[in-house]
N, C-alpha and C positions, 0 to 999 in steps of 0.2 A: 504494500500500500504506500503510495506517495503522500507526501505531507505538504500542506499549504503553509507558507511562511509569510508573516506580515510584520514589517517594522514601521512603527508610527512615531515619528519625531524622536528617534533614538539618538542619544548623545552619550559620548564616553569622555570623561574628564579624568586625567591622571593627576598625580601629585603636582604641586606648584601651579595648578590651574591649566595644565597642558590639555588642550581640547583636541583630541585625536579624531573624533567624529562629531559632527555638528548637525543636529536635527535631521537625521537621515530617515527618509520614508520610502518604503518600497514594498509592494505586494507581489509575491511569487506564487504562481498557481501550481497545483499538484502536477508533477511530471515535467515541469518547465525547466529549461536549461538557461540559467541567467549567469552572465559573466560580469564580475566587478572589475572594471578596467581603470587604470590610472598610473601615474608615475610613482616611484618609490616614495614611501612616506605619506601617501595621500589618505590612509586610513582604511583601505580595502581589507587588509588582513584582520584589522581590529573588528570590522563588521562581521567577518566570518567567525571569529572567535567568540563574539557575543552570541551569534546564532547557535554555536556549539555549546555554549555555557561555560567556556573557558575564561571569559571576561564578563564582569557584571555590567549591567546597564545603568548609567548614572541618571539619565532622564529619558522619558519616553516609554514606549511599551513594545515588547516583543511577543507576538502571538504565534503559536503553533496550532494549526487546525482550529483557529478561532479562540484558543484558550491561552491565558496569560502564562508565559513560561518563566517568569521571574524566579519562582521557587523550585524549578525543575533542575536537578543535578545533570551534568553532562551525560551520565550513563542512562538516565531516564528519558532522554530525548529521542532515542532510536536512530541516531545519526552516525555516519562513519566519515572520518577525515582521512584525506590523503595529503601527505606533507611533501615539501620540496626536497627534503633530505632522506626520503624513503622510510626512515625510522623502523628498520627491521632488526630483529634480535639476532646478533651474529652467531650465537652458539646454538641456534635452532635451525633445523633444515627448513627449506622453503615450505614444505608440507606443513610442518609444525607452526611456522609463522602464519600461514593462511588459516589454520585451524585454531590458533590460540584464542581469539575472541569467542569462538564457539564453545571451547572448553570452559572459559570463564563463565559463560552463561549456562553451563551444564545442559547442553542440548543432546547429550547421549553420544551415539556414534557419529563422529564428525567426518569420517572418511568419505562417504558418498558426496557430501556437500563440497568438500575440498576437491574431489576429483571432478565434479561438475563445473566448479569455478575454473579449474585449470584448463578444462576443455574449452570453455568460453574464451579464455585468454590465449589459448595455444601454447601453454607452458607445461604440458604433462611431463615432458622429459626433464624438466628442471626441478621437480618436486623433491627429489632426494639429495639435491645439492645444498650447499650453504650459501648465504648471500655473498660472501667474499669470492665465490667462484663464478659470479655472474657479472655481466656488463651492466652499465648504468640503466639501459633500457629494460633489461631483464629484471633488475631489482625493482624498477618502478612498476612493472607488470605484477610482480609478486605483491607489492604494496597495495596496488589497486585490487588484486585478488583477495587480500585480507579484508578490504572494505566491502567487497561484493558478497563475500561468504556470509556476512551477518544479515543479509537481506534488509538493509536499513531503509528507513522512510525518506532519507535524503543523503546525498553525497555532498561533502564539503571539501573542495580541492583547493589547496593553497599553493599556487605556482608549481604544480607537480612535474612540469616538463622543463623547468628552467635550468636544471643541472645536467641536461642531456644534450649531446651534440646536435647540430641543426638538422642533419639528414634524418637521424632517428627521431628527432622531435616531430618532424612532419608526419612520419609513419604513426607514431603514438597518438598524435592529434587525431588522425583518422580513426584509430581504434577507440579513443574516448568517445568520439561522435557516434560510432557504431554501437558501443555499449549503451549509450544513453537512449538510442532508438530502441534497442532490444529490451532493455530493462524498464524503460519509462519511469525512472525514479527522479524525483526533484533533485536538481544539481545546482549548486552555487560554486562557481569557479572563479578564482582570483588570479589575475595575471596583469603584467605591465606590457605584454606583447599584443599589439593590436591585431596581428595576423591570427593569433589564437582566438582572440575575442570575435573577430569577424567570421571566422570559419566554424566556430563551435556554438556560439550562443543563439538561442531563440531571441533573447533580448540582451542588450548591453547597458550596464549602468556605469556611466563615466563619472569618476570622482576626482576632486582636486582639493587639497588642503582640508580633507575631512568633510567637504561639502559635495553633495550630489549635484552634478551639473546637468545631466540629461539621461533619460531612460528611453530606449526604443530599440527597434530591430537594427541589425547591422546596416541595412540599406538606409534606414532613416537617419542613423547617426552619421553616416557618410554624406548622404545627399542633402540633409536638412539639419546641419549642426546648429544647436541652440545658441551657441556663442563662439567667440573666436578661439577659446581654449580647445573646445571639442573639435572645431575645424582643423586646428593646427596639430592636435594630438592624433587624430585618425586620418590615415592616408599616407601612402609612400609613393613618390617623394612627398614631403610636406607641402601643404598648400602654399602658393605664392601669396604673400601679404604685402600690399603696396599702400603707401600713404596717398590720400587723394582728397579732393574737394568737389562737392556736387554743385553744379550750376543749373538751376531750373527756373528760368524766367517765365513769367506769364504775360503774353503768350511766348512760346519759343520752345526749342528742342532741349532736351535734358542732355547735358554732357558731364562727364566725370573727368576732372583735370588731374592727371597723374604727374604733373611737373612739366616735362618737355614734350609729352604726348598726351592725347586725351581720347576718351571713348565717347562717341556720339550714339545715343540710344535711338534705335529706329522707331519711326511712327507707323501706326499708332502704338502707344506705349502698352506693354503687357500689364496686367494687374500688379505683378510684382514690381515692375519698373515705375509704375505710377506712385508707389509708396515712397520713392526717392525724392519726390517733390517736397516732402516734409523736411528733408535734410538740406534744403536750399541754403547754400553758403556755408555749410558746416563741414569741418574736416571729418573724414570717414576713413575706414580701412577697406580696401578692395581685396577680395580673395579670388584667386584663379587656380583651379586644379590644373595639373600639368597636361591632362588630356583635353582641357578646354581651349588649348592653343595649338595651332598647327602652322607649319611653315608652308606658305603659299602666297602667290601674288594677289594683289587686291582685285584683279580682274576675275579671279576664281572664287570670290566671296559668295557664300550662300546667303539665304535669307537669315537675318539677325546675326550676321558676322560683321565684325568691325576690324579695320586694318590698323596694324602697328608695325614697328620694325625694331630690330635689336642687333647688337654686336655680340658675336660668340666669344665668351671668355674661357669656357672650359667644356670639354666633351667627356661624358662618362659612357664608355662602351660596356654594356652589360650582357652581351651575347644575343639575347632575344630582343633587346631594345637598346636605345641610346638616350641619354638625358643630356640636353643642351642647357648650359648655364649662360644666360644672356644678360647683357646690360642694355636696358631700354631707356636709361636716363631717369627712371622713376626712383622713388625713395622707399627703400625696403623698410617695413615696419616690424619692430620687435614688440612683444607683448609681455614684458616681464612682471608687471605689477597687477594690472586689472584685466587680464585676458579672460577671466570668467567672473561670474557674480560671486560676491562674498557676503556672508551674513555676519551680524554682530555676534561676538562670542559671549557677551553678557549685556544686560541692560545698560545702555549708554556707552558701551565699549565697542571696539572694532577689532576684527581679526588682523593680526600682524601679517605683513607680507613676508613670505619665507625666502628672503634673499640669500640665506645661508645654505640653501639646498644645492645638491650637486649640479643640477641644471643651471641654477643661477650663477654658480661659480664658473662653470664652463662658458656661459654666455658672456659674463664680465671679462673673462680672460681673452676670449676671441675678439670682443669689441676693443679691448685695450691694445691689441696688437695692430689695429688699423688706425693710423694717424688720421685725425679729423673726423673719425666716426664716433657714434654714440652720443651725439648732441641732442638734447631734448628741446623740442619746440616750446616757446613761451606759452604758458597756459595749459600745457599737457598735464602738469602736476603728476607725472609718473604713470598716467593711465596707459600711455602707449609710447614706447621708445622709438625714435626715428633715426635711421642711419642715413646720413647725407651721402647720396650716391654721386660719384664723379660724373662729369659730362660724358656724353657718348664719345668714346675715344676715336680719334683719327690716327693716333699713334699705335704702336704695338700694344697688345693687351697686357693685363696684369701678369705678374709672376704666378707660377703654379701654386706656390704657398698661399699667396694672397687670394687667388681664385678659390682655393680649397676652403678658405675661411669665409670670404664674402660670398662667393658663388654667384655673383651677379645679383640681379633683383628679380629674375624670372627664370624658372626651370620649365623646360618643354620636353615632353615625352615624344620620341620619334621612333621610326623603325630602325633596325640595325644597319640598313644599307645607306643611311644618310652620309653624304660626303661633304663635310664642312670642317674648317679649321679655325682655331682661335684667331680672332680678328676679322672673320667674315661677317659682312653685313647681310642679314637675312630678313625677308618680309614675313610678317606674321598676320594670321587671322584669328580673332578672338571670338569664341562662341558666347554671345551675350545671354543665351538661354541658361548658361551655367555660370553666371556671374554672381558672386557673393559680395554683399556689402555689410559692414559692421560699423556701429557707432563707436564713439571714443570710450564708452564703457564696456565694449566688447560684445554687445548684444547684436544679434543678427537682425537687420532691417530689410534685407533682400537676399533670397526670396522672402516674401512677407511672412512674418510670424503668425501663428494662429490667433494670437491676441494682438489686435491692431492698436498701435500707440496713438495718442492724440497728437494734435499739432504742436503741443508744448513739449513733445518728446517724452 
């Protein structure tokens, strides 16, 4: 039997007022596969441990099948956890490892259950070996088998594939998906790997600094990110983010000024583009996925495509495709401080920005190595950091080291047969149907959000 899990305004506060999870609300249906996705330290593992009963809930309510679970011990919740580090007993055979929780529950003869679990996972020939005799992938299969053998009401998986090499990780990812389909057991899966989240989850819950940013299907999270953090975190290569200003005179055509080039929106305006009139004269952030840009002459433009151009700074050849890093003379936007919505940590207080995180330190280090970069525009107040892009070069392109750090301001995905070199001037066509626009607080304004903002923003 699968279990319904409901978290209503759940908060976890540690000593010294450290707020690891802040008012987290999520309903998980029986048999659903939900992935908690976010960078390291965002609170996703803490949420998992609260569901398991390994951490207490400071505020809010955790319901299992509609009943308050506050007083339920971990062993009474009927759940099974799979950990990142396998957590196998080294002096037990794999058979004994899988059967150990059954013996603790005094279920009688555990042999048939262990054999059935081993057949499901294809590890029958490993049962009489010890964990030290197995590869990392085989150990994780045994760990998953130990969880399956209990016939739990829910699986809780805390980055179970992160210690496995990339090739085997892809194979085990497919196995986890198959097991979920066959067993139809509620699964909560924690990962920082967006590829795992996109390929496994029925729904993805994206977290940042303990705050739930967005919940939706993988397709929704990619195509309709709620804010700039979700847009930047999901997608490879990362979405292109450019500083811009909207010009929408009445009457007149709507244009988005990118600095040295602009995008003119075709008439009649689509419903999504009509919402940009609200942003008249305001600075915004334009988001363009790499697949929304193609290399082609303006004469080949399709309906709702707009022409631009750029200088090739760097070419990444990946075998099945190539990524072109271009300088279009635009201003690349960083979103270090307010790339997602933050909630107050206490009445009258505000959450601190985690500039001390690994991502923050790497960002600061990269920006510091680029002379003249990292200047904030007056009035930005740290909401969006702006990199001053150099003029479109007529001279040789930047060095490889500088290109690797700056990467131009636009990345375009192309086929593997593209023949361009650094310094080449290329024509571009932008698919305006896949244009994203975010305001200075990081909220998506185009495509239009479900909740339409007023004219006062």
